[in-house]
N, C-alpha and C positions, 0 to 999 in steps of 0.2 A: 706223611713222608712226603707226598710231593712237594708242601710247601717246603717243607725243610730242606729238601734237593735243591728246590728252587731259589732260597734263600742262601744255601751253599754255593752254588752257583754264581750267584750275582755278588758275593763276596770275593770269590776267586778272582772272577774277571777284572773285577773294580782292581784287586789288589795288583793283578798282573799289570795293567794297563799302568798304575802308579809306578811299578819296579820296572817296567820297559823305560819311564822315560827317566828314573833316578837312575838308572845303571849306565846311561849316558854321562861322558865327563859332562863337567859344568858347561867348558865354554860350546860343547853340540846340542844341551837342554834350551828349548822355548828359541829357536831361532827368528820368530816373529817379536817374542819379546826383547829380544834386541833394539826394537823400536823406541821401547822404554829406557831398559836398564843401561844400552849400550853407551859407549864413550860418547857417540852422539844422540842419542835418547834422550826422550822426554824428562827423566832427571836430571839430564845434566846438561843441557843444551840451555846456551844462555839468550839467545834470540828467537827465531820464531820455531815452532813446533813442526813447522810444513819444510824448513829449510836446510836440514840436518841430511847426513850420509843415509843415514838409517830412516827412512823416508816415513813417518807417520802419518796412518790412514784414518785415524778415529776423527770424531768431530773436538772440536777445543773444550765443550763439555767433560767427554770422556779422559780428555789429558789433563785436566782440572783434577776432578775428583778421583778417579782411579789411582794418581800419584803413590798415598800411602801402600795399596797394595800391591804396586809394582813395588816399592823399597824395601817390603818386606821379602818381595820372591828375590831380590838382589841381596839383600843380606843373609838369607836363608840359602842361597844357592838352589833354588826352586822347589827346595822340601814343603814349606808351607805353601810356594803357589798350588804346586800339584795336589797337596791332600784338601785344600780349599777349592781348586776346582773340581775335585772328586765330591765332595759336599755340596756344591751347585747342583753337578749332575744329579746325585741322588735325589736334591729337593723336584728338580725339576719330575725327573720320573714320578715320584710320591706326589706332587701335585696333580700330573695327568691322570696318575691311575683314580685320583679321587676325585676327578671332575668325569668320570667316563657318565656317558648320557644316559637317565633313566632308571629304573629300580635295577638292579643287580644281585644275581643270586649270592650269598653270604661264599661260596664256596670261590665264585670270580673275585670279589672283592678281595677276600683273601690273598687269590694269586695273583692281582694284578700289580700289585706294587713290585713284588720281586721281577714279576717279568717285564714292568718298565725299565726299571733298573739294567736290568740284563740286555734288552734291545737299544739302551742310551747308550751303554759303553762299548756295545758293540758296532755302533754305527760310525761311520766313515767323520762325519762334522765333528764330534766329541773325541774321537781318534786324533782329528785334525788337531784341535783345540789341545788335547793334553800334549801333543809333540812341540806345537808351535809356541803354545802359550800364549793364544788369546783371550780375549774377554768378549767371547759372542754368547758365551751362557748366560749371562746377568741377565741381559735384557730379555732372554727368553723367559726367564725363571720370574722375570719382574709383572710380564704380560700373562702368564700365566696367572699367577696372583692376583692381579688385576681383574682379570676375565673369566676365569674358569672355576676358582675356588668358592666353593658355594656361600661360604658365611660372607666372604666380600660382597659376591654377585648380589646376592638378596639384600646389601646394605643401601645406603643412598647415594652411593655413587662417587663420594668424595675420595675415599678411599684406593677405589679402583683408579679414578682419574688421574689421581698422582701417582700409583704406580707405573701405569700406561705413560702418563706424560714423562716421567723420569727416562723411562724404559726409549721411547722416542728420541729425548735429548741425548741419548748415548748410542741409538741404532735409527736413524731419520723415518727410514722406510716404516717402522712400525706406526706411523702417523698415519696409514692407510685403517687404521683401527678406528680411528675417530668416527666417520662415517658411517661403518658396522655398528657401532655402541648408537650413534644418534637414530638409525632408522631401525634399529632393532628395540628402541623403547627407553633406550639408558641415556637419554640426553645430559644428564647431570654429569653419567661418567664421561660424555664426551667432552662437555664443555671446560672441565677438568683435567681433561688431557692437553687439552687445547693451550689452557693457561698456564699449566705445570709447566709443559713444553716450551712456551714462550717466555716464560720468566726463568727458567734456567739459561736457554739461550742469550738472553739479555742481560743476567746479572754477570754471564761470563765474557759476554759481548765487552761489557765497561771494562773486566780486569784485562782482556786480553783481547784489546780492538781489532788489532792488526791479523792476529792469526783467524780470527772470526770473518774478517771480509776475505782471508785469505781461502777459506775453505766453503764458506756458504756463496761466495760472490766471484772470485777467481775460477775456483774449480766445481761451480755449481753443485753445493751438496757433497762436495768429496768426489764427484764423478771422476777428477783428473789425476785420482789420486792413486799409489800401488801400483801393481805391476800392469803389462799389456792386456786390456782389456779381450784380444783376440785369443788369448791362453785357453786351453781347455779348461783350466781351472777356474773361470767366471762361466758360470751356468745361468746364464742370465739370456735374454732375447736378445739384445744390445751385441753380446761375445756370443750367439750364433748366427747372427747374419755376420759381423765381421770376418769369421770363421769362414765363411761359406765366398766370401771374397767381394761381398758389396762395401763401398765405400764413399764419402763424402753425403751431399745431400742425399741422394736416392736413399743409402741407407739410414740415414736418419729421418727421412719420411715413413719408410719401410717400420722403420722402428716404430716410432707415434703412433701409427694406425695400428698396429699390432698390441701395442701396449694399452692404447685405449680399449681395444676391443677385450682383451683379458680384465684390464679393468673393471670394466661395465659387467661382465660376465659373473667373475670372480666374486666381486663385492656384493653383486645382487646375490648369487646363490649364499654368502657367510652370512648375511642378513637373514636369509631364508629358515637358514639351519641355526641361527642364534634365536630366533623366534619360536624355532621347534623346540628350543631346549635340550639343543646339543651345541653348548659355548666352545668346549673343544676344539671339534670339529670346525665351527665358524672360525675361529683362530687360526687354525690350522691353515685354514682354506686361504684367510687374509694373509697369512705369513707365505702362504704359496705364490700367491699372488705377487706379493713385494720381492721373490725371489725372480720372477719372469720380470717385472717391468722394470725392476734397478739396474741404471747401468753396468752394475758389478756385483756380484753375487758371487762370492769366494767358498769354498767347503768349510768353511767354518761355523758362516751362516745359513747354512742348509738346513739346521736341524729341524725348519716350521714342516717339512715335506713328512719327515717322520714322524709328526703327530697326527698327520693326515690318514695315518693306520688304522685310527677309531672308526673310521666312518664305515658302514653294512653297504655292501652293496651286493644285490640280486636276491632271487623269492627263490631259488633252490638252495639247500643245504650245501650241495656238492660246489657250489660257486661262491660260497662267502668267503672261503679261503682266498681265493685269487688276490684282491686287491693286499689284504695286508701281507700276503707272502711278496707280491710284487715290490712293494713299500721298502719291506725290511730287505729283499736281497738288494735292489737297487742303491740302499742307503748302506749295505753294508760289504758291498762287493767289489772291486774295481771293474771297472768296464771290458776288460779283457775276460774276465770271466763271467759276466751276464751273456754277451755277446761275441762270437768269434771276430777276431781281428783281421777283419778281410776287407775291402774299397766296400761291397756294397751292403755290410751291415754293422760294420765298424763303426760309421757314423751314430747309430743309433747307441750303442753302449756307450760311445764318448759324451754322448747328451743327453743319458738315462734318467738323472735329476732335472733336468728341465724339463723333458717330456714328463716326469711324474709330476711335475711340481704343474704343468700346465693340464694334466690330465684332472688332477685334484680340484684346481680353481675351476676348468671350465666346464669338463665334460663327464667326469665320473659319474651318473646317475646314483648318490648315497640315497640312503632310504630314510623318509619321516618317520619319525615316531609313530605317527598316526596310522600307516601302514600295518595293516593286516597281517604281515608276514616279517614286522620289526624283529619281534622275539619268537615267532611260529614259522620259519623257513619250511618250505614244501621238503618232505623227508626225501632223502633216495630210498628207494625201494630194494631190498632185498631179496636174495633166496633164502628160506627157512635151511635152516641147517638138515642133513639127510644123513641118512646112515651110510658108512664108509660101506667100500667094494670088496673091503680084505681087513676083515677082522683081526687080525694082528697089528694090524697099522693104527697109533695113536692118534686120534683125531683133538687137535688142543682146541680147535675152535674159536680162536684168537679174533675173529672177526666172521661178520656175514660179507656174503658176496652181494655188492652192490649192483645194482641191472641195469641202470642207467649212465648216460655217455660223462666221463667226467669232464670240468670244466678246460677246455681248449687253452685259453691262456696259462692257467695254472702247468697242464702238463707237457705244453714247452717249454717254461720256465725252467721243472724241473729235472726236464729231461738234458736241457743245455746245462745247468748246474752238475747233475749228475754225470753228464761225460767230461768234463772239466775237472771233476775228481777221479774220476776214472784214468783219466787220462794223466793227472800231476802224480796219485798213487802210483802207476806205471812208470812213467818216466822216475819215480824217487826208489824203484826196488834196489836192488843190491845190484849192482853191474860191474862187479870185481872179473876180470877176464879169467883168473886164472881160477877161481870157484866155477864160474861158468863152464869152463872147457871141462875141469875136473867131473862135472854133473853131465856134461856131452858123452863123456868118454862112459861114464856108467849108463847110459842111456844105450849107446851104441853095443855095449858088453851085455847087456840084458836081451837089446833086443837079437845078438848073435846066438846067444845062448838058447833062446825061442826060436829060432829059424824067420824070423821077422824083420832082418837087415835088408829090407828090398829097396831103400832112399838111394843108394850109390847106383844101382843098375838104370833107374827109372829115371834118375837125376842126369845122366848122360844122355840116354836116350832122345828126352827132351831137349837137352842142350845141342844136341847132333840136327836139330830140326829147328829150323830160326822161327818159321811163322808159329811152330805148336808154341815155341819158348813165349815168342812175343804175344801171341792170346792168352798164355797163362797167365804172364806178368801182368797184364792190362785185368784180367779177370780177378786175379790176386788183391790188387791196389782199388780196383772199384766196386766190384760186387761184396763186399765184406761189410759196408757200410749202406751202400744204394740198397740192395733184398730186404735188409730188416726193418729200414724206415720206412721203404714203401709197403712194407706187411704194416707195419703200424699204423701206417695212413689209413689202411684200408679198412682195416678192424674196428677203428676210431667211425670210421664214417658207416660204415655197413653191419658192423658186431661190435658194438660198445661193452656188453657185459665182456664177451671174451676177449675183447681188447685188454681189460682188466687183469682175467687171469694170465694172459700170455707176458704182458708188460711185465708182473710180479714175478713171474718164472724167471724171463729172461733178467731181469734186475739183481735177484736173487743166484743166479748162477753167475754173472758178473761179479756180485762181490765174492764169492767166493775164487774165483780165477784169480782175483788181484792175491789174494790170499798164496794162492800158489805162484804168483811172481815174485814174491817179498820171503818166501819160506825154500824156495829151489829155483833160483835162477840158472837160465839153461841157452849155453851157446848153441844157436842153432847150425844144422849142416854145412852152411855156407861160410860159418863161420870158426870152423873145424880144422886146424891145421893138419896137414899133413894125411888128410882122409880122401884126398881127391874131390872133393862136391864143387859144383860150380855154381857161383852164384848166376841167375841165369838176367837178373836184371841189374844189375852195377858191375857185372864181371870182375875180374881179379882183384884182390883188394890186398894192402897193406894190414893184416889183421890185428898189429898194434895200435893201428890209428886207424879204423876204417870211414870210408866216407861212401856215404850215402845219399847224399843231396841234401834237403831241409829235413830229410827224415834221421840226419846223425844227429841233429840237435831238440827235436820234438820226441822221438820214441827211443825207448831202451830196449836195445835190440837183443838183450838175453833175457826179455818177459816174453818167455816161450812156451814154457808150463805151466799149466795147459793152453795148447790153442784153442783160441775165442775165434778164430778163424772156423774150425770145426765146431766150436760150441754155437756158436751165433747162426751157422746153415743149418747146424742140427736143429734148433729152435725153430726155424723157417720151416722144414720139412716137416715137423712133428704137430705145427699151427696150421699149415697148409693141408694135412692130413687127416685135421680134426675140421676143419671148416669146409672143405672142397666139396662140393656136390656130388661129383664124380670120379668114379675110380681112376681113370685116367688121368684127372685133377691130382687127385692123390699119388699117383703113381711119379708125376711128374715134380711134384713138392720134394718126396723122397730122395729125388735123382738129384735135385740140388746137394746136400751135403757129400754124397759119392764123389761127382764133379769137381767140390773142393777139396776132398782129400787126393784126387789126382792131381790138383793144382799146389797145394802147399808139400807134399814130397816131390814134385816134378821141379819147381823151382828151387828146391834144397833150404824152404824156410821152415820146415818140422821136420819132426821124427814120428814114426807111426805111434807109440806110445805118445806123444805129444796130442795126437789126434783123440788117442783113448781116454787122456785127462780130460780133452776139451767135452767130449761124449759125459763123461761122469759129469763134470760139474752142472751141467742141461740135466740129465737125468737127477740131481740131487736138488738143481732150482724147481723143477716140478715137484718132487717129492716132499721138501720142505713146505712150499704152498700148500699142497695136500694136504700136509698135519695141522697147518697153520689156520686153513679155513675149511677144510674138509672138500668132499665132491657138490660139484654144481654145474654139471653139464647137461642135464636133463632139464633144469630151470633156465640154464643160461640159453641155449638152442631155439627157446622158444620165445625170446623177445630179441629179435634182431636189431631192434635200433630203438630201443627204449630210451624215451624223454618226457620230461615236465609231468602232469596230472594222470596222464596215459598210462604212465608205468603204472601205476597202483593198480590199473584194472587189469594192465594185461599180467603183470604177477598174480594175481590167485588164479588162475586156471594151471600157472608152473607150481605154483605151493599144491595146489590141489592133487598136480601128477608127480610130483617129486614122493 
């Protein structure tokens, strides 16, 4: 069933990508392909390839041999080109799946192909190639066939060299594979690569001498062609240095030094992993070196980074997912999702592909196949299943409670992406003013019936005292995120097993709250016309077009039921009450949700029933986690800082006492 579902998903994603291109009007398809099929493109140009208004950036060899393919694209309005590109992507994924290092289990062997296709189709380089009509998939496929396909890799090297040499004639950075092949013992393949590249280039030089001179000499292997290298699309060291403001001889000198360091470190590592029997990883590392040191590395040329996902990192099982998840996120998500777009962290997200390429090429400690933990990572200690406290609650036991600390990088990435998803869904929830105000009247009516309508009086009490209103506004905007984050950080450092328990419950509660935002859009008291509530933070508003500063564009003002201010603060109170060693600390923790309740009512941001909804989703989050994983507090409390091999020894008393 899993295999069938993966193949179905791979097929649907591939069909969706093709449909997304073919739905566009013909004139909007393949904007980069215009350099081939446009009025001034390669197919129609009478003079130089590099003299038209649609500036061509490929090698002269590419301009000569790929004309038939682009001619088909012109005649078929892109339909043949789209499906041809799709077949190339599928071929790349299948070859990569076949090149996995070492002996893989039958299950992994079956699942590798559809997973590889899914990752390839979702990646930004492939989506960019589909949309713009690039030819950069072909060199990657030729290299993988020549270097990684077991049948060719075990041959005499001639076929491999021809394939890699042709790829280098299409994309000169591929020549970096030549020293890797030579130093890893495949000397005939390296020699054949050089000869094939030289032959292809020389033949084209005979036919197109002026264009060859323009590309190789005037533009120094095409470095001066294309868009401005300082743009964010150029994820190379040269582009990074230009973006930080360096120019002239200083920039060129620093670029040369950094490129030399990356070349030496990266190619040495590629040779080491090639000798270790990991040709796919060696090829990916070499490609990452090419991305970093090339004068320009546009998005459609960054597929090499995705191939580095095959590297295994970490001795612990808990660390094994860190690198592949990082690579997949970097290669599938825009920078604004990866990192908050602010002046401090924003540049990290904007240059994430380059940083990932540098990490793969120079820094990431990929495991050798000879490592004792290559296929037997240190397992995560877990708490054995325990009987439930309540016989009437069904325990599903979907997973055992891990007792060690999760990988920090992986955790931060998932928190960031999870928060973006939360913000996106919250902002996209229905925001009809009429519907939200109708629900607001329902809430007010229900509270009046239950004699719980205390919001109006308390709101005016707060608004009449400027110091109190200002304090509550600051509390509302600051503590909502600050306190949960600080508490999560403390749990991660001091109580890792409890961290997992608390984090999971918080995530489940937040997911349920998002459902509430969609199903029941609600106007908060401050946005209810005719009821006299005072917005203590933003003052009187035109309710048809309210202005809350930056929040107007960033937040859905009608996502009020349930109140996550109460939900998250109650979660904090429960967790503090559980982990705090002293009674006064527990009482102080439970005071936090009560203070938050007074703030959300006093500032007219929520109704009392919103708070009840927030408490309900948090209780449901803890209850759902209890049903899925069972109880575990007794065992978890005995291991406040489990790590490494000591986890196993520390877990024994916990299991015995459970």
